[in-house]
N, C-alpha and C positions, 0 to 999 in steps of 0.2 A: 359308740355313740348311738343313741336311740333315735327315734323319729322326732323327738323334741329338739328344736334348734335354739341355740343360745344367740346372744347378740354377735358374738365372734363368728358364728356360722352364717349369719345374715350379711355381715360386712365383707367377709372374704369367701372365696370358693372353698368347698369342703376340704380339699387336700391341704390348702394353705392354712386354713383355720386350725385343722388338727395338728399340723406340724408346729405352728406358732404356740399352740396350747402345750405341746410336749417340750419344745425347746426353751420357751420363756416361762416355764413353771417355776414355782418357788420351792426350794432354793434352786438356782440354776445348776443343771447337771449336764455332764457330757453323755452322749448316747451314740451308739453305732447303728448302722442302717437296719440291720435285721431286728434290733431291739425296737426301733421306731416302727418297723413293719408289724411286729407282733403286738405292740401297744395300740396301734391305730387301726389295724385290720385293713390297711391299704396295700396295694401291690408294690412290689420292690421297685420296679421301673418308675412308677408314679412318684414314689418318695425320692428316688435318685434324681429325677428330673426337677422336682421342686427344690431339693437341696442344692442343685447346680445353680438355680436362679438365686437362691438366698446367698450362695457363695459369691456369685457375680456382683451382687449388691453390697457385699461385705457385711451382711447381717449375721453371719455365723463364722466361727473359727473352726478349722478342721486340722486334724493331725492323725498320724497312724502309729500304732505300736508294733507294726510288722504283721499283725494278724487281723486287726480290726481298724477301720477308719472311723474316728470319733468326730462328732459334731457338737458344738455348744454355741449358744447365743453370744455374739460379740458384744461384750459389755462396754467397749470403747466406741461403738458405732453411735452416731448422733441420734438415731431413731430408737436405740435400745430402751431408754426410759419410757418413751411414748408407747412402744409395743408392749413392754412389760405392764404398763398401766392399763392398756386396753385388755390384755389377757386377764389380769387380776379383776378388773371391773366387770368383765363379761361373766365371770363366775358369780359375782355378787348381784348383778342387775336382775330385775325381773325378766322372766322369759318373754320373748315377743309373742304377740297374739298369733298363735299357730293357724287359726282359721284364715287370717289375712295373708298368710304366706303360701297357702295352697293355691294351685292353679285352678282356675274355673274350668269346669267340665264344659266341653263344647256340646252343643245340642246335636243330636243325631240328625243327619240330613234325611229328609223324606225321599223315598225312591222316586225317580223321575217318572212323570206321567208318560204313558205310552201314547204316541201320536196315532191317531186314527183318522182315516178319511182323507189324509193329505197324500197326494202322489206327486212325483216329479212331473213337471211340465214337459211335454214332448219337445224335442229339438226341431228347429226348422229343417226342411228337406235339403236346403243348400248348405247346411252345417257339416263341416268335414267330420267324419266318424272317428278318426284317429289322428291326432296332431303330433304325437310323440314329444310333447313338451318336456317331459321329465325323464326321457330316456337317456341313458349314458352313451348309447351307440349313435354314431353320426351317420346320417343317411347320405349316401352319395347319389348324385344325380347321374342318371344315364342319358346319354344323348342319342 
């Protein structure tokens, strides 16, 4: 996936958009985790975490052949048709205006002006020099 974002990339977080694109592609295919990793360029743990969420929602069907665990979009799920339509439409819709998706650069802060000529006011003579307000040690009074 290049720097250009599709509608699907704007609607969903990057990982979710990429997995929806791969799992709800036409024709629906079953894929295993490493295959999804190689196709998407995402980290294995990231894909596993997202697949766990999809599985908890019932959006995917999973099975194992003893060597690989396969995943496929659940065609019986109530959201299947809607998600399939979103994935298909995303590929056909015009690209979003990329310039509007970019974050604005923050202006550089100017260095703080150095204070000159200001000095701390002297403390009154009856002011105690050390109060130990923030000390962890307890002072004991001697009689």
